[in-house]
C-alpha positions in Angstrom: 35.9 -29.8 0.0 32.1 -29.8 -0.2 31.8 -26.5 1.7 32.6 -23.7 -0.7 35.6 -21.7 0.2 35.4 -18.0 0.6 38.3 -16.6 -1.5 40.5 -13.9 0.0 39.0 -10.6 -1.1 42.3 -9.1 -2.1 43.0 -11.9 -4.5 39.6 -12.3 -6.1 40.1 -9.2 -8.3 41.9 -11.6 -10.7 38.7 -13.4 -11.6 37.6 -10.6 -13.9 39.8 -11.5 -17.0 40.5 -8.1 -18.3 38.6 -5.6 -16.1 41.4 -5.3 -13.6 45.0 -5.0 -14.6 47.9 -6.2 -12.5 49.1 -3.5 -10.1 52.5 -3.4 -8.5 51.7 -4.1 -4.9 53.5 -1.1 -3.5 52.4 1.0 -0.5 50.2 3.2 -2.6 48.3 0.4 -4.3 47.4 -1.8 -1.3 44.2 0.1 -0.5 43.2 0.0 -4.1 43.7 -3.9 -4.0 41.6 -4.1 -0.9 38.6 -2.1 -2.2 38.6 -3.8 -5.6 38.9 -7.2 -3.9 35.8 -6.5 -1.8 33.9 -5.4 -4.9 35.1 -8.5 -6.8 34.0 -10.8 -3.9 30.5 -9.3 -4.0 30.3 -9.7 -7.7 31.5 -13.3 -7.6 29.0 -14.2 -4.8 26.1 -12.6 -6.6 27.0 -14.3 -9.9 27.4 -17.7 -8.4 24.0 -17.5 -6.7 22.4 -16.3 -9.9 23.9 -19.2 -11.8 22.6 -21.7 -9.2 19.1 -20.4 -9.4 19.2 -20.2 -13.2 20.5 -23.8 -13.5 17.8 -25.0 -11.1 15.0 -23.3 -13.0 16.1 -24.5 -16.4 16.4 -28.0 -15.2 13.0 -27.8 -13.5 11.0 -26.6 -16.5 13.0 -28.2 -19.3 11.1 -30.8 -21.4 14.4 -32.5 -22.5 15.9 -33.6 -19.3 19.0 -35.7 -19.5 18.7 -39.0 -17.7 22.0 -40.3 -16.4 22.8 -43.9 -15.6 23.7 -43.8 -11.9 24.7 -47.4 -11.3 28.5 -46.8 -11.3 30.5 -45.3 -8.4 33.4 -44.1 -10.6 32.4 -41.7 -13.4 34.4 -40.0 -16.1 33.1 -37.0 -17.9 34.5 -35.8 -21.3 33.5 -32.5 -23.0 34.8 -33.7 -26.3 36.0 -36.7 -28.2 39.5 -35.5 -28.4 39.9 -36.1 -24.7 39.2 -39.9 -25.0 43.0 -40.4 -25.4 43.4 -39.0 -21.9 40.8 -41.3 -20.4 41.2 -44.5 -22.4 44.3 -45.8 -20.7 42.9 -45.2 -17.2 39.5 -46.7 -17.9 41.1 -49.9 -19.4 43.3 -50.3 -16.3 40.4 -49.8 -13.9 38.4 -52.4 -15.8 41.3 -54.8 -15.7 41.3 -54.5 -11.9 37.6 -55.4 -11.9 36.1 -52.1 -10.9 33.0 -50.7 -12.7 33.0 -47.2 -14.2 30.8 -45.0 -16.4 31.9 -42.6 -19.2 29.7 -39.6 -20.0 30.5 -37.5 -23.0 29.2 -34.4 -24.7 30.4 -35.6 -28.1 28.2 -38.0 -30.1 31.3 -39.1 -32.1 33.4 -39.8 -29.1 35.4 -43.1 -29.6 34.7 -43.8 -25.9 31.1 -44.7 -26.9 32.5 -47.6 -28.9 34.6 -49.2 -26.2 33.2 -52.4 -24.8 33.9 -54.0 -21.4 31.7 -55.8 -18.9 32.8 -53.3 -16.2 32.2 -50.2 -18.3 29.3 -48.3 -19.8 29.1 -45.1 -21.7 26.5 -42.5 -22.6 26.2 -39.5 -24.9 24.5 -36.9 -22.7 24.0 -34.2 -25.3 26.2 -31.3 -26.5 24.3 -28.3 -25.1 24.6 -26.4 -21.8 21.6 -28.2 -20.3 23.3 -31.5 -20.8 26.3 -30.4 -18.7 23.9 -29.0 -16.1 22.6 -32.6 -15.6 26.0 -33.5 -14.1 25.3 -31.1 -11.3 22.8 -33.7 -10.0 25.0 -36.7 -10.6 25.1 -39.5 -8.0 28.6 -41.1 -7.7 31.5 -41.7 -5.4 34.1 -40.1 -7.7 34.0 -38.0 -10.8 37.1 -37.6 -13.0 37.3 -34.9 -15.7 39.6 -32.8 -17.8 37.2 -29.8 -17.6 38.5 -27.0 -15.4 36.6 -24.3 -13.4 34.4 -26.7 -11.5 31.9 -24.8 -9.4 32.8 -21.6 -11.2 30.8 -21.7 -14.4 27.8 -23.9 -15.3 29.4 -27.2 -14.1 28.8 -27.4 -10.4 29.7 -29.8 -7.7 26.9 -32.3 -7.1 25.7 -32.8 -3.5 25.7 -36.5 -4.3 29.3 -36.8 -5.4 31.9 -37.3 -2.7 35.1 -36.6 -4.6 36.1 -34.6 -7.7 39.3 -35.2 -9.6 40.8 -33.1 -12.3 43.0 -35.1 -14.8 45.4 -32.6 -16.4 45.7 -33.5 -20.1 48.7 -31.5 -21.2 52.3 -30.8 -19.9 51.8 -27.1 -20.0 51.8 -24.7 -17.0 48.7 -24.3 -14.8 49.3 -20.5 -14.9 47.8 -20.6 -18.5 44.4 -21.6 -17.2 41.6 -19.1 -16.3 41.2 -18.2 -12.6 39.9 -20.8 -10.2 40.5 -23.6 -12.8 41.4 -26.1 -10.1 40.3 -24.5 -6.8 37.2 -26.5 -6.1 38.5 -30.0 -7.0 39.4 -32.4 -4.2 42.4 -33.7 -6.2 44.4 -32.8 -9.3 46.4 -35.5 -11.2 49.4 -33.6 -12.4 51.7 -34.4 -15.4 54.9 -32.9 -13.9 56.6 -31.3 -10.9 56.1 -27.7 -12.3 52.4 -28.1 -12.1 52.5 -29.2 -8.4 54.8 -26.4 -7.5 52.6 -23.7 -9.1 49.3 -25.1 -7.9 50.7 -24.9 -4.3 51.7 -21.3 -5.0 48.2 -20.5 -6.1 46.7 -22.1 -3.0 49.1 -20.1 -0.8 48.2 -16.9 -2.6 44.5 -17.5 -1.9 45.0 -18.8 1.6 43.3 -22.0 0.7 43.9 -25.5 2.3 46.1 -27.8 0.3 44.2 -30.2 -2.0 45.6 -33.6 -3.0 48.1 -33.3 -5.8 49.2 -36.6 -7.4 52.3 -37.4 -9.5 50.4 -39.0 -12.4 51.8 -38.1 -15.8 50.2 -37.9 -19.2 47.9 -40.8 -19.9 47.7 -40.2 -23.7 51.5 -40.4 -24.0 51.2 -44.1 -23.2 49.3 -44.9 -26.4 50.9 -42.2 -28.5 54.4 -43.7 -27.8 53.2 -47.2 -28.7 51.5 -46.2 -31.9 54.0 -43.7 -33.3 55.8 -46.4 -35.3 52.7 -48.2 -36.5 51.5 -45.3 -38.7 52.6 -45.4 -42.3 55.2 -42.7 -43.0 54.9 -40.2 -45.9 55.4 -41.6 -49.4 57.1 -38.7 -51.1 60.4 -36.9 -50.5 59.0 -33.4 -49.9 59.5 -32.0 -46.4 56.3 -32.0 -44.5 55.5 -29.2 -42.1 52.9 -29.5 -39.4 51.5 -26.2 -38.3 49.8 -26.7 -35.0 48.8 -23.4 -33.3 46.8 -22.8 -30.2 43.4 -21.0 -30.2 42.4 -17.5 -29.1 44.2 -14.2 -29.3 47.6 -15.7 -28.4 47.3 -18.2 -31.3 49.7 -17.9 -34.3 46.9 -17.8 -36.9 45.2 -15.0 -35.0 48.4 -13.0 -35.3 49.3 -13.9 -38.9 46.2 -15.3 -40.7 47.0 -17.4 -43.7 50.4 -15.9 -44.3 52.7 -18.7 -42.8 50.8 -21.3 -44.7 51.0 -19.3 -47.9 54.8 -18.9 -47.5 55.4 -22.6 -47.0 53.2 -23.6 -50.0 55.0 -21.1 -52.2 58.2 -22.8 -51.3 56.9 -26.2 -52.3 56.5 -27.8 -48.9 53.8 -30.2 -47.9 51.7 -28.6 -45.2 49.4 -30.1 -42.6 47.3 -27.6 -40.6 46.1 -28.9 -37.2 44.5 -26.1 -35.2 43.4 -26.6 -31.6 39.8 -28.0 -31.6 38.7 -24.9 -29.7 39.7 -22.8 -32.7 36.6 -24.0 -34.6 34.4 -22.6 -31.7 36.2 -19.5 -30.5 37.9 -18.5 -33.8 35.2 -19.7 -36.1 35.3 -16.9 -38.7 39.1 -17.1 -38.9 39.0 -20.8 -39.5 36.3 -20.5 -42.1 38.4 -18.0 -44.0 41.5 -20.2 -43.8 39.6 -23.3 -45.0 38.2 -21.3 -47.9 41.7 -20.4 -49.0 43.0 -23.9 -48.4 40.7 -25.4 -51.1 42.9 -24.1 -53.8 46.1 -25.9 -52.6 46.6 -29.6 -53.1 49.7 -29.7 -50.9 47.8 -28.5 -47.9 45.8 -30.8 -45.6 43.6 -29.7 -42.8 43.5 -32.3 -40.0 40.4 -32.3 -37.7 40.7 -35.9 -36.5 40.4 -36.6 -32.7 44.0 -37.5 -32.5 47.1 -35.7 -34.0 49.1 -38.9 -34.1 49.0 -39.5 -37.8 49.9 -35.9 -38.6 52.8 -35.9 -36.1 54.1 -39.2 -37.5 54.2 -37.9 -41.0 55.6 -34.4 -40.3 59.3 -33.7 -40.4 59.1 -30.5 -38.3 56.4 -28.6 -36.4 55.6 -24.8 -36.4 53.7 -23.6 -33.4 53.3 -20.9 -30.7 52.6 -21.9 -27.1 50.4 -24.9 -27.8 50.8 -27.9 -25.7 51.1 -30.1 -28.8 54.7 -28.8 -29.1 55.6 -31.1 -26.2 53.8 -34.1 -27.7 55.8 -33.7 -30.9 59.1 -33.2 -29.1 58.7 -35.6 -26.1 57.1 -38.5 -28.0 58.3 -38.1 -31.6 61.6 -36.4 -30.8 61.4 -34.2 -33.8 62.4 -30.5 -34.2 60.0 -27.6 -33.5 60.0 -23.9 -34.4 58.1 -21.9 -31.9 57.2 -18.2 -32.3 58.1 -16.1 -29.3 56.4 -13.0 -28.0 52.9 -14.4 -28.6 52.0 -15.3 -25.0 51.2 -12.1 -23.1 52.1 -13.1 -19.5 50.7 -9.8 -18.2 47.2 -11.2 -18.9 47.7 -14.5 -17.0 45.7 -13.8 -13.9 47.0 -16.8 -11.9 50.6 -15.9 -12.6 50.0 -12.3 -11.6 48.2 -13.5 -8.5 51.2 -15.5 -7.3 53.7 -12.8 -8.3 51.8 -10.1 -6.4 53.0 -12.0 -3.2 56.4 -13.3 -4.5 58.0 -10.2 -6.2 57.7 -11.7 -9.8 59.7 -14.8 -9.0 57.2 -17.3 -10.6 57.7 -18.0 -14.3 55.8 -19.8 -17.0 57.3 -23.3 -17.3 57.1 -23.7 -21.1 58.7 -20.3 -21.7 61.6 -21.2 -19.4 62.4 -24.5 -21.0 61.2 -24.0 -24.6 64.7 -23.3 -26.0 65.9 -26.7 -24.9 63.6 -28.5 -27.4 62.8 -25.8 -30.0 64.2 -23.0 -32.1 62.6 -19.8 -30.8 62.0 -17.2 -33.5 60.3 -13.8 -33.5 57.0 -13.3 -35.2 58.7 -10.5 -37.3 60.8 -13.2 -38.9 57.9 -15.1 -40.4 59.0 -14.3 -44.0 62.2 -16.2 -43.3 60.4 -19.4 -42.5 61.9 -21.5 -45.3 65.5 -20.8 -44.2 64.6 -21.2 -40.5 63.2 -24.7 -41.3 66.3 -25.8 -43.2 68.4 -24.6 -40.2 66.2 -26.5 -37.6 66.2 -29.7 -39.6 70.0 -29.9 -39.4 70.0 -29.7 -35.5 69.8 -32.7 -33.2 67.6 -32.1 -30.2 67.1 -35.7 -29.2 69.4 -35.9 -26.1 68.1 -32.6 -24.8 64.5 -33.7 -25.4 65.0 -37.0 -23.5 66.7 -35.2 -20.6 63.9 -32.6 -20.3 61.2 -35.3 -20.6 62.7 -37.2 -17.7 62.7 -34.1 -15.6 59.3 -32.8 -16.5 56.9 -35.8 -17.1 55.9 -38.2 -14.4 55.6 -41.9 -15.3 56.3 -41.7 -19.0 54.6 -44.5 -20.9 52.9 -45.9 -17.8 50.7 -43.1 -16.6 47.5 -44.9 -17.3 48.2 -47.7 -14.9 49.5 -45.2 -12.3 46.4 -43.1 -12.6 44.1 -46.1 -12.3 45.9 -47.2 -9.1 45.6 -43.7 -7.7 41.9 -43.5 -8.4 41.1 -46.9 -6.9 43.1 -46.0 -3.8 41.0 -42.9 -3.4 37.8 -45.0 -4.0 38.8 -47.5 -1.4 39.4 -44.8 1.2 36.0 -43.2 0.4 34.2 -46.6 0.4 35.7 -47.5 3.7 
């Protein structure tokens, strides 16, 4: 897929996140779709060329060029230390098989920098945009990453890389991603059948050739399931609540602020707040305000560690919104969840609207369809009733339902790392041949 694909003009209008709303594709709106599509295509092409020129000039005149180690044929790139859990199991298996690989990270505190193996080397490439741009000139056979939108934003396909793989690091639906998240990868390693189904629908809607979609699973579930019983449990009898919202406008804290935390603390619960790492970037002001208020409460802990495993092990129940951590807590720890409904605005999900413009609204968000099988769904208006909702949820037994759904929705549970390594080496052998 080295030659860039020209996207169908009628579809490209979805690239602008909020500039173009979804229109019902009736007879009167088709001409509007066509005209807007032509305009969007032109804007995309101009923007893409501008970014290429800008990246080239910055790299040419920068005094702080990033020097990458090019000696390995298999390269992993991580934009943050919290993704090491998604790479660790694959890398270890590849090393066991005797294949060399490199790990580049944009996080100087990434645990992947500490891992040692004779078939492995790692490098902190810097945490600014210029560092990411250095990857656009990488020389390797295969590059594996969890970062979406390859060849859309600043991270471009290198002419010296033969094959790009996206490793999906959450069980959630691909419709939740921004437009073109996976379009320019050669292969996507999927966690479950719902992702394969919906990626194929996106390809069909854009009239794109099918890319390789693999039944891989979730690598970080391997270690999470092994370690869940090793972590020391809580030492007191108070119920511990883990609040784990997603980031951005659809996040619980953006809707409610400190209120749910305040309610729980007033009812004498132990509270652990673990916001999505992206919250501290995109919702910086909000998180600073919450941390300021948190200083006055001894029963409140804010967890910023790379892995949520300790917090999930100690919690009795989770409160969340549409964050993928819900499924980690349910599928691996088999504990109850309270999820607030009505937060996810599906009308703003461009990829979902793209598919449904051709399929008469038949496509649905996976997590919204199955959430009630593993969680109590409550309305945001009922937030004042959190204490009674928690007591009610703790009395329920979701374990059988969770196990059944996990079997239906997650490929290769507890062995995804080995499967992923075999899949990557198989691709490598075919390229090398």
